[in-house]
N, C-alpha and C positions, 0 to 999 in steps of 0.2 A: 184623242188623247192630249191633256193639257200640257204645256210646259214644265218641266222641274224647274219651280225657282230657286237661286241660291242664295246662301244665308252669308250675305258678302256685307263684311261695315266700311264704313268711310275709310278711306287711307290711312287720314289723323289718326282713327283712333289705337288703328296699327302702329303709326308713328309712336304716340304718349303710350302705347304699352312697353314698347321695346326701351322706350326712354328710362322710364320706370324702372325697368326691370336693371338695365344696364345701372343705375343707379344705387340700387340694393345690391349688386354683386361688388360693386368697388366699395359700399359699407362693410357687408361681408369678410372679405377679401381684407379692407385695411384692422378689420376687428382680428382676425387670424394672427396677421403681424403682427398685431399689439402684443397680442396673446403670447405669442411667439417668443419677443423680445422681453416682455415683460422682466422677464426670470435672469437674460443673460445682461442684464444694462448694470446692473451693480456688480457684475461681477470684474468690471473694467476699472482700473486705479483712479482717482481721483482728479491725477495731474491729467487724463484720457479724457475725462467726461468737461474740464474746467483747465483749458492752456492753461489761462492768467495765473495758475496757484502756484507752478513753476518758477515766475519771472521771481516772485520775491528772493527766491532763494541763490539767483543768480547776481542779486545787488552785491558788490564789495564789501566787506565789513565795515573801511571805515566812511562812506557811505551812509549803511546799515546804521552802526554809532551814531553819526551827525543827524538822522532822521529821527532817530529815538529820540535825543536830548531834546532837540526842535517840538516831538510829539508830547514831551510829557513837560515842556515851559509853555504851551500852548495850552494844554490841557487844565495846568496848575492856574493858570491866569485865568482862565475863563471859567473853573471850576471851586476857583478860591480856596487850593487845596498846596497840602506843601511838596514840591517837587519828588520831595526821598520818598515819599509815598507811595507814588506811583510805580509801580514794580508789574512784575509777570501775570501778575492775580488780580491787580485792580478791576472792577467792573461798577457798573452802577449802582447798585446798592450800597457801595459803599464811601459813597461821594452824595451827603445828604442836600447838595446845593444842585446835583444833578437830575432838574427837573426837564419835560420837555421844549423848553424853551433855551434852558442853559445847552441841551441838545443840538437845537439849533442852530444857537452862538459856535459852537464848541464844532463844529461841521461846516460853518461859514469862516470861522478861523484858519481851520486848518487847510480847506479850498486856498484860501488867500494867501496864506504862510506857504504855502508849496507850490500854488497855481497850478492844481489839478481842479478835478470836479468828480464829483460820486454820483451815483445814480440813487434812485429813491431807495431800491432794494437793500446797497449797500449802509444806506443812512439809516436805515432800520436795522439793520446787522451790527451798527454798530455800538455794543453795549460792554464792551471790554477792550483793557490795552490792548494786547495780543489780534484782539480783529482792526482796531484802529490802524495798527503798526503793520499787520498783514496788505489791509487795502493801501495806506499811504505807499509802500515799498513795491506795490504792485502797477502803482501808476505813475512813480515816478520814472523820468526819460533813463537812458541807458547811458 
């Protein structure tokens, strides 16, 4: 009687399959976690998800009023509009000179005036006076 041959594969193949299985399992667990958390993440208040949003409310009134005055002054100079026309609802559509170059000049002037830096995302968000004021107040030193 002939000896029975075993169906053994080289060890590296078993290691390869084990590694692939581990990666697929991690991906599956991540997708399950993502599905579980997706419905809950919006139930948190905004200040939990964005801790900097609370910082604008902790600025003293005098500092806030002075910062608003300086922001209006800078916006009026760069956009060539009357400072009195810059109110709560002032936005990019209301100033005919507010194009892409004026936007960059405005960001640069605000950074120089207040000694702060904005991220690229924040620069893209700056289309309303309220947004600009909030971003500047968040960056002001306490």
